N, C-alpha and C positions, 0 to 999 in steps of 0.2 A: 606479608602483613596480616593475612587472615589468621595465621597460626599464632600470632601475638595477641589476637583478640580484637584487633581493629578492623572488624568486618566492613563497616561503612566506608572506611578509607580504601580498603581493598576493592569493594564494589565500584567505587568511583574510578579507581585506577584501571580496573578491567574494562569498564564501560568506555573509558577514554581510549584505551588500547584498541578496542573493537571499532571505535569511530575512525581511528587511523588505519586500521587493517581489518575490515569486516570479514575477510575470508581466512583469518588466522584461527584455525581449529583449536590449537593448544590453548590460546587465550580464552576461547569460547568455553572449552571444557573447564578451565580453572574458574571462570566466572560462574558457571553453573554449580560448581562445588561450593563456592562461597554463598551463592544464592540459597542452595539447599541448607547449608549450615546456619543461615540466617532465618530459616523458616519460610523461604519463598520458593517452594518446589514448583509452584505454577509458573513463576518467572523463569526458573531453570529449565523447565520443559519447553517453554516457548522459545527460549534462547537456543536450545539444542535442536529443536525442530527447524528453526530458521537455518542453523548451520548445516543440517542435513539436506535441506532444500537447496542451499548453495552448492553443496557437494554433488547433488544429483545431476547438475548441469555439466559436470566434468566427465570426460570420457575415461579418465584414469581413476584407479582406486586411490583413496586417500589414506595415508598411514594412521590418521587419528580417527577413522570412522568407527572402529570397534570401541574405542574409548568413549566416543560421543554416544554411541548406542547403549553402552553399559551405563553411563551416567543418566541418560534419558530414561532407561529402565528404572533406575533408582528413584528418579523424580516421579515417574508414574506410580511406582510402588507407594511412595509417600502420599500420593493423591488417591490411593485406593484403586488405581487402575491396573490391577494385577495381571489381567490378560494382556494388556498393552505392554506391561513391563516384561513379561515372559517373551512376547513377540520380539521386542527390541533386543533382549539378551540372546535369543536364538539367532537373530540376524548378526549380532556382534560376533558370535562364535565363528561365523563364516569369514570374517575379516581379521580375526585375531592374529597377531604376529609374535606376541611374547607369551611364554608359558605362564607367567604370573597373572597376566590379564585373563587367560583362559580359566585359571583356578578361581579368580575373583568372580567371574561371570557364573561359573558352575556353582560356586557356593551361594551366590545370590539366588539362583534358580532353585537350588535345593532347600534353602531357608524358606522360600515362599511356599514351597510344596508341603512343608511340615505343618 
C-alpha cells in the first residue's frame, strides 16, 4: 500500500499487525520504512529500537537483525545522528546474511563519509 502512495493506510495496517504480533521483525522493518518515507524518522527510530530491545532478550540470532540495524542507521542519519548511524551499520555488518544487504550497508556508510 505504501508504494501506491497510501502511506496513512499502510501505517495503520502495520501498527495493527504489530499489535497482533509485536515480535514480528519483518513487520517492524516495513513499518519503519513507511514511517521514514512519511517524514517520521523519529518514530521509525523508536520503533526499531524497541524491536532490537525485544531481540536482545533472545538467546538466538535473529535473521532480521541486520535489516533492522540498517534501517535504524538510516533513521539516525535522517535525524543527524551520524555517529549512531555508522555504529548501527557496523553492527549490521556482523549479522548480514545476504550479499545485497552487505552492499547497501557499505554504500550507506561510504555515502555518509563523503
